[in-house]
TORTI-251195 format. One line per 2 residues: their letters; for each residue x, y, z negated of N, C-alpha, C, CB. Coordinates in Angstrom, 1 decimal. Glycine has a CB too. Layout:
BEGIN
a	X/Y/Z/X/Y/Z/X/Y/Z/X/Y/Z  ...
! end
This chain:
BEGIN
mc	57.3/174.7/8.7/58.4/173.8/8.3/58.9/173.0/9.5/57.9/172.8/7.2  58.0/172.6/10.4/58.5/171.9/11.6/59.4/172.7/12.5/57.3/171.4/12.4
si	59.1/174.0/12.6/59.9/174.8/13.5/61.3/175.1/12.8/59.2/176.2/13.7  61.4/175.1/11.5/62.7/175.3/10.9/63.5/174.0/11.1/62.5/175.5/9.4
ig	62.9/172.9/10.9/63.7/171.6/11.2/64.1/171.5/12.7/62.9/170.4/10.7  63.1/171.9/13.5/63.5/171.8/15.0/64.6/172.8/15.4/62.2/172.1/15.8
ga	64.5/174.0/14.8/65.6/174.9/15.1/66.9/174.5/14.5/65.3/176.3/14.5  66.9/173.9/13.4/68.1/173.3/12.8/68.7/172.2/13.6/67.9/172.9/11.3
lm	67.8/171.3/14.1/68.3/170.3/15.0/68.9/170.8/16.3/67.1/169.3/15.4  68.3/171.8/16.9/68.9/172.3/18.1/70.1/173.1/17.8/67.8/173.2/18.8
sf	70.3/173.7/16.7/71.4/174.6/16.4/72.7/173.8/16.0/71.1/175.6/15.3  72.5/172.8/15.1/73.6/172.2/14.5/74.0/170.8/15.1/73.3/172.0/13.1
lp	73.1/170.2/15.9/73.5/168.9/16.5/74.4/169.2/17.7/72.3/168.1/17.0  75.4/168.3/18.0/76.2/168.5/19.2/75.3/168.4/20.5/77.3/167.5/19.2
tt	75.7/169.0/21.5/74.9/169.0/22.7/74.9/167.6/23.4/75.5/170.0/23.7  75.8/166.8/23.0/75.8/165.4/23.5/74.7/164.6/22.9/77.2/164.7/23.3
nt	74.2/165.0/21.8/73.0/164.3/21.2/71.7/164.8/21.8/73.0/164.4/19.6  71.4/164.2/22.9/70.2/164.7/23.7/68.9/164.3/23.0/70.2/164.1/25.1
ag	68.9/163.2/22.3/67.6/162.8/21.6/67.3/163.7/20.5/67.8/161.3/21.1  68.3/164.1/19.7/68.1/165.1/18.6/67.7/166.4/19.1/69.4/165.2/17.8
cl	68.3/166.9/20.2/68.0/168.2/20.7/66.6/168.2/21.3/69.0/168.6/21.8  66.2/167.1/21.9/64.8/167.0/22.4/63.8/166.9/21.3/64.7/165.7/23.3
ag	64.1/166.2/20.2/63.3/166.2/19.0/63.1/167.6/18.4/63.8/165.3/18.0  64.2/168.4/18.4/64.2/169.8/18.0/63.3/170.6/18.8/65.6/170.4/17.9
iy	63.3/170.4/20.1/62.5/171.2/21.0/61.0/170.9/20.8/62.8/170.9/22.5  60.7/169.6/20.6/59.3/169.2/20.4/58.8/169.7/19.0/59.2/167.7/20.4
lt	59.7/169.7/18.0/59.2/170.2/16.7/59.0/171.7/16.7/60.3/169.9/15.6  59.9/172.4/17.5/59.7/173.9/17.6/58.4/174.2/18.3/60.9/174.5/18.2
na	58.2/173.5/19.4/57.0/173.8/20.2/55.7/173.3/19.6/57.1/173.1/21.6  55.8/172.4/18.6/54.6/171.9/17.9/54.0/173.1/17.1/54.9/170.7/17.0
vv	54.8/174.1/16.7/54.3/175.2/16.0/54.0/176.4/16.9/55.3/175.6/14.9  54.8/176.6/17.9/54.7/177.8/18.7/53.4/177.7/19.7/55.9/178.0/19.5
ap	53.2/176.5/20.3/52.1/176.4/21.2/50.8/176.6/20.6/52.2/175.0/21.9  50.5/176.0/19.4/49.1/176.2/18.8/48.9/177.6/18.3/48.9/175.2/17.7
la	49.9/178.4/18.1/49.7/179.7/17.6/48.8/180.5/18.5/51.1/180.4/17.4  49.0/180.4/19.8/48.2/181.1/20.8/46.8/180.7/20.6/48.7/180.9/22.2
if	46.5/179.5/20.4/45.1/179.0/20.3/44.5/179.5/19.0/45.1/177.5/20.3  45.3/179.5/17.9/44.8/180.0/16.6/44.5/181.5/16.7/45.8/179.7/15.5
yn	45.4/182.2/17.3/45.2/183.7/17.4/43.9/183.9/18.3/46.4/184.4/18.0  43.7/183.2/19.4/42.6/183.4/20.2/41.3/183.1/19.5/42.7/182.6/21.5
vs	41.3/182.2/18.5/40.1/181.8/17.8/39.9/182.8/16.7/40.2/180.4/17.3  40.9/183.2/16.0/40.7/183.9/14.7/40.5/185.4/15.0/41.9/183.7/13.8
ip	41.2/186.0/16.0/41.1/187.5/16.2/39.7/187.9/16.5/42.1/187.9/17.3  39.0/187.3/17.4/37.6/187.7/17.7/36.7/187.6/16.5/37.0/186.9/18.9
rf	36.8/186.6/15.7/36.0/186.5/14.5/36.3/187.6/13.5/36.2/185.1/13.8  37.6/187.9/13.4/38.0/189.0/12.5/37.5/190.3/13.0/39.5/189.1/12.4
hv	37.5/190.5/14.3/37.0/191.7/15.0/35.5/191.9/14.7/37.3/191.7/16.5  34.8/190.8/14.8/33.3/190.9/14.5/33.1/191.3/13.1/32.6/189.6/14.9
ki	33.8/190.7/12.2/33.7/191.0/10.8/34.0/192.5/10.5/34.5/190.1/9.9  35.0/193.0/11.1/35.4/194.4/10.9/34.3/195.3/11.5/36.7/194.8/11.6
qm	33.7/194.9/12.6/32.6/195.7/13.2/31.4/195.7/12.3/32.2/195.2/14.6  31.1/194.6/11.7/30.0/194.5/10.8/30.2/195.3/9.5/29.7/193.0/10.4
lt	31.5/195.3/9.0/31.8/196.0/7.8/31.7/197.5/8.0/33.1/195.6/7.3  32.2/198.0/9.2/32.2/199.4/9.4/30.9/199.9/10.1/33.4/199.8/10.3
gt	30.3/199.0/10.9/29.1/199.5/11.6/27.9/199.5/10.7/28.9/198.6/12.7  27.7/198.6/9.8/26.5/198.6/8.9/26.4/199.9/8.1/26.6/197.4/8.0
pl	27.5/200.3/7.4/27.3/201.6/6.7/27.1/202.8/7.6/28.6/201.9/5.9  27.6/202.8/8.8/27.4/203.9/9.7/25.9/204.0/10.1/28.3/203.9/10.9
vd	25.4/202.8/10.5/24.0/202.7/10.9/23.1/203.1/9.7/23.6/201.3/11.4  23.4/202.6/8.5/22.6/202.8/7.3/22.7/204.3/7.0/23.2/202.0/6.1
hg	23.8/204.9/7.2/24.0/206.4/6.9/23.1/207.2/7.9/25.4/206.8/6.9  23.1/206.7/9.1/22.3/207.4/10.1/20.8/207.3/9.9/22.6/206.9/11.5
qr	20.4/206.2/9.3/19.0/206.0/9.0/18.5/206.9/7.8/18.7/204.6/8.7  19.4/207.2/6.9/19.0/208.0/5.8/18.8/209.5/6.2/20.2/208.0/4.7
wr	19.4/209.9/7.2/19.3/211.4/7.6/18.1/211.6/8.5/20.5/211.8/8.3  17.3/210.6/8.9/16.2/210.8/9.7/15.0/211.3/9.0/15.8/209.6/10.5
! end
């Protein structure tokens, strides 16, 4: 929601309103900057879960054939 408001401020305010444009930039970056952090935290955890979900049946299947 912040990025939508920030984009609207930057798009529809006149360029002479520097305070409004600066607020729009801050609101937009408040969402964009943490996304990289959220992705870096969530992707490895998701990757480990996928490995556990696919690796366990494969190991279990290999143990049955011995």
